[in-house]
C-alpha positions in Angstrom: 65.1 81.7 88.7 66.0 82.0 92.4 63.5 84.0 94.4 62.9 84.2 98.3 59.5 82.8 97.8 57.7 80.8 95.1 56.4 83.3 92.8 55.2 83.8 89.2 55.6 87.3 88.1 52.9 89.2 86.4 55.7 91.1 84.5 56.9 87.7 82.9 55.5 86.8 79.5 56.8 83.9 77.3 60.2 83.8 79.3 60.7 87.7 79.1 60.0 90.6 81.1 57.9 93.5 80.0 56.6 96.8 80.9 52.9 97.3 81.2 52.7 100.0 78.7 53.1 99.4 74.9 56.7 100.5 74.0 58.0 102.4 70.9 59.9 100.1 68.6 62.2 101.9 66.1 63.1 100.4 62.7 66.3 98.6 61.9 67.3 101.7 59.8 66.8 104.0 62.7 68.8 101.9 65.0 71.6 101.6 62.5 71.6 105.5 61.9 71.8 105.9 65.9 74.7 103.5 65.9 76.4 105.1 63.0 76.0 108.6 64.8 77.3 107.3 68.1 80.5 105.8 66.3 81.3 108.5 63.8 79.3 111.8 64.5 79.3 112.4 68.1 79.1 116.2 69.1 82.4 117.2 70.7 80.5 118.5 73.9 79.2 115.2 75.1 82.6 115.0 77.0 84.0 117.7 79.3 87.2 119.4 78.4 88.2 120.1 81.8 88.5 117.8 85.0 85.2 117.0 86.7 85.5 118.2 90.4 85.7 115.2 93.0 85.9 115.5 96.6 88.1 112.5 97.8 86.6 110.1 100.2 88.1 108.1 103.0 87.0 105.2 105.1 87.6 107.2 108.1 85.4 110.2 106.9 82.6 107.7 106.0 82.7 106.0 109.4 82.8 109.7 111.1 80.0 110.9 108.9 76.6 111.2 111.0 73.9 108.6 110.4 71.4 109.7 107.4 74.3 110.9 105.2 74.2 110.5 101.4 77.3 110.5 99.2 77.2 110.5 95.4 80.0 108.5 93.9 79.2 109.1 90.3 76.4 108.1 87.6 73.9 106.2 89.7 76.2 105.0 92.3 75.2 106.3 95.7 76.3 105.5 99.2 73.7 105.9 102.0 74.5 105.7 105.7 71.4 104.7 107.4 70.7 103.4 110.9 74.5 102.7 111.3 74.8 100.7 108.0 76.0 101.6 104.6 73.9 100.9 101.4 75.5 101.2 98.0 73.2 101.7 94.8 74.2 100.3 91.3 77.9 100.2 92.1 79.9 101.0 89.0 83.7 101.6 89.6 85.2 100.5 86.2 86.8 102.7 83.6 84.3 101.9 81.1 80.5 101.1 81.1 80.9 98.5 78.6 81.5 94.8 78.1 85.0 95.4 76.7 88.0 97.0 78.7 89.3 98.7 75.4 86.1 100.4 74.1 82.8 101.8 75.0 82.0 104.9 77.2 84.8 105.8 79.5 84.6 107.7 82.8 84.9 111.4 82.9 86.4 111.1 86.5 87.7 108.6 88.9 85.6 107.4 92.0 86.0 109.5 94.9 87.4 106.3 96.8 88.2 102.8 95.6 86.3 99.7 96.7 89.0 98.5 99.0 88.8 101.8 100.8 84.9 101.4 101.4 84.0 100.1 104.9 81.9 97.0 105.1 78.5 97.3 103.6 75.1 96.3 104.8 73.9 96.0 101.4 74.3 96.7 97.7 70.9 97.8 95.9 70.7 97.0 92.4 68.2 98.4 89.8 69.0 96.5 86.6 71.6 94.5 84.7 73.0 97.2 82.1 76.7 97.8 82.1 76.4 101.4 83.5 74.5 100.0 86.5 75.9 96.5 87.1 79.6 96.2 87.0 80.9 92.6 87.1 84.1 93.6 88.7 82.7 95.8 91.3 80.2 92.9 92.4 83.0 90.4 92.7 85.1 92.8 94.6 82.1 93.8 96.9 81.0 90.4 97.5 83.5 89.7 100.5 82.5 93.0 102.3 78.7 93.1 101.7 76.2 91.6 103.8 73.1 91.5 101.2 72.6 92.1 97.6 69.1 93.4 96.8 68.1 93.0 93.3 65.1 92.6 90.9 64.1 89.1 89.6 66.7 87.6 87.6 69.6 89.9 88.5 70.4 87.9 91.6 70.8 84.7 89.5 73.6 86.6 87.5 75.4 87.4 90.9 75.4 83.8 91.8 76.9 82.9 88.5 79.5 85.5 89.3 80.2 83.8 92.7 78.2 85.8 95.1 76.9 83.3 97.8 73.1 82.8 97.1 72.3 83.4 100.9 73.4 86.9 100.6 70.8 87.5 97.8 67.4 88.8 98.1 65.5 89.3 94.6 62.2 90.5 94.2 59.2 91.4 91.9 57.6 94.9 91.8 55.6 95.9 94.8 57.5 93.2 96.9 59.7 94.2 99.8 62.1 93.0 102.4 63.3 94.4 105.8 67.1 94.0 106.5 69.0 95.5 109.4 66.2 97.9 110.2 65.8 99.2 106.7 62.7 98.5 104.6 63.5 98.1 101.0 60.6 97.9 98.4 61.0 96.9 94.7 58.7 99.3 92.8 58.1 99.6 89.1 60.2 101.4 86.4 59.6 101.5 82.8 62.9 100.4 80.9 64.5 97.3 79.7 67.3 94.8 80.5 70.2 92.7 78.9 74.0 92.3 78.8 74.2 90.7 75.3 72.4 90.4 71.9 70.6 87.2 73.1 69.5 88.0 76.6 67.0 91.0 76.3 64.7 91.3 79.1 65.6 87.9 80.5 65.8 89.9 83.9 63.7 92.7 85.5 64.4 96.2 86.0 62.9 98.5 88.9 63.0 101.5 91.1 63.5 101.2 94.9 61.9 102.8 98.0 64.4 102.9 100.8 62.8 103.5 104.3 64.9 103.9 107.4 62.0 104.7 109.7 63.1 108.1 110.1 63.8 109.0 106.4 62.3 107.8 103.1 64.4 107.8 100.0 63.6 106.9 96.3 66.0 105.6 93.9 64.9 105.5 90.3 67.3 103.1 88.5 66.6 104.0 84.8 63.1 104.7 83.7 61.0 106.5 81.2 58.2 108.7 82.5 55.1 106.7 83.4 52.2 106.7 85.7 53.9 104.4 88.2 55.5 107.4 89.7 52.2 108.7 90.9 51.2 105.3 92.2 54.5 105.0 94.1 54.2 108.6 95.5 50.6 107.7 96.6 51.8 104.5 98.3 54.9 105.4 100.0 55.5 109.2 99.8 56.5 111.9 100.6 60.2 111.2 100.3 62.9 113.3 101.9 65.1 112.8 98.8 64.4 111.3 95.4 67.4 110.2 93.3 66.1 110.3 89.7 67.8 109.6 86.5 68.6 113.0 84.7 70.7 112.1 81.5 71.3 109.9 78.7 68.0 111.0 77.2 67.2 111.4 73.4 63.9 111.7 71.3 65.0 108.4 69.6 64.4 106.4 72.9 61.6 108.3 74.9 60.2 105.3 76.6 63.3 104.3 78.7 64.9 107.5 79.8 63.5 110.8 80.8 63.8 114.4 79.5 64.5 116.7 82.5 61.0 118.2 82.3 59.9 114.5 83.0 62.4 114.1 85.7 60.9 117.0 87.4 57.5 115.7 87.0 58.2 112.4 88.4 59.7 114.0 91.5 56.5 116.0 92.0 54.4 112.7 91.4 56.4 110.9 94.0 55.8 113.8 96.6 59.6 114.3 96.9 61.0 117.0 99.0 64.5 117.3 97.4 65.8 116.0 94.2 69.0 114.6 93.5 69.6 114.3 89.9 71.8 111.2 89.0 72.7 109.4 85.8 74.9 112.3 84.7 78.4 113.7 84.9 80.1 110.4 84.6 79.8 108.5 81.2 79.0 109.7 77.7 75.8 107.9 76.9 73.9 110.2 74.6 74.1 112.9 72.1 73.4 116.0 74.4 76.1 118.0 76.0 77.5 116.4 79.1 76.5 119.3 81.3 73.0 119.7 79.7 70.9 117.6 82.0 72.2 119.6 84.9 71.6 123.0 83.3 68.0 122.1 82.2 66.9 120.4 85.5 68.4 123.3 87.7 66.5 125.9 85.4 63.3 123.9 85.7 63.6 123.5 89.4 64.2 127.2 89.8 61.3 128.1 87.7 58.9 125.6 89.8 60.4 126.4 93.1 61.7 122.9 93.6 64.6 122.0 95.8 67.7 120.4 94.3 70.6 118.5 95.8 73.6 119.0 93.4 76.7 118.0 95.5 80.0 117.8 94.0 81.0 114.0 93.4 82.1 112.7 96.8 80.4 115.3 98.9 78.1 114.0 101.7 74.6 115.4 102.2 72.4 115.0 105.1 68.9 113.6 104.8 67.6 116.0 107.4 68.4 119.0 105.1 69.6 117.6 101.8 69.2 120.8 99.8 72.9 121.5 98.5 72.8 123.7 95.6 76.6 123.6 94.5 76.3 124.3 90.7 79.9 122.9 90.2 79.2 122.3 86.4 78.6 125.6 85.3 82.2 126.8 85.4 83.3 123.9 83.3 80.7 123.9 80.7 82.3 126.5 78.6 86.0 125.9 79.8 
């Protein structure tokens, strides 16, 4: 494993990474039941019947945008313009979040721009190696226009195998950080798992990220179940101007690795977040809930608690100085 310094991870045990908390393990029968339901008994409303609104982006618009602007490009892919540089989280631009080009979860909408249209990037920030967060074709296409790839342990080794120059990669364990082009990036814990095949489960680490430009702080959750680590991150690094937290692909059958919306909001509060941007929704069909349910539920919860949301249209820019953009674009489509 290639790391920036000689380091033995406390998260590594018998060659596999693990979560500190004991995880729920379902029976084989239960797993087969979930697979059967996913293949043959999926509710119809997990996919929108009308087109998702997308605000087209151009390179010129990104370059003209003021510093400290954030663009949500879909699912967990977010473009941040910080200190004059561009940072992209979990870039997925493919038509499917799947190892197969002909099957698996298909996009509800096209990205607001192509990789070719993106300006050069200061860095790509990766949370883990699942297919809806790590897109092989996107990484290969981005390699020539990206200065740094910042990853949790082991994920950087995958990138090297895919042809990304090792000198561009910075991979880290939890609670370790790096400063690049004036941006401090700290790899922080998450409660999840990893793997891209039946044999490589938990061979790479998963994480969340603290992104600090000096004038603004942003939290990026990657994927995670709810755990006490959010409070520890908030105590050490908060408050955050914006928290970008997963809100979607949840189910009672996998409670340890994805959060229900109530837990998403509590994580935001634990982190001492000022405004919450719900991500991990609106792009792929990855669970059994209605496609719009995560946004419906998190909006209702935020209203009831007086918390501020940022729910921009895909492709719309929001400013970190005032990121509260309450555009409930999904409501008109939910019953279309």
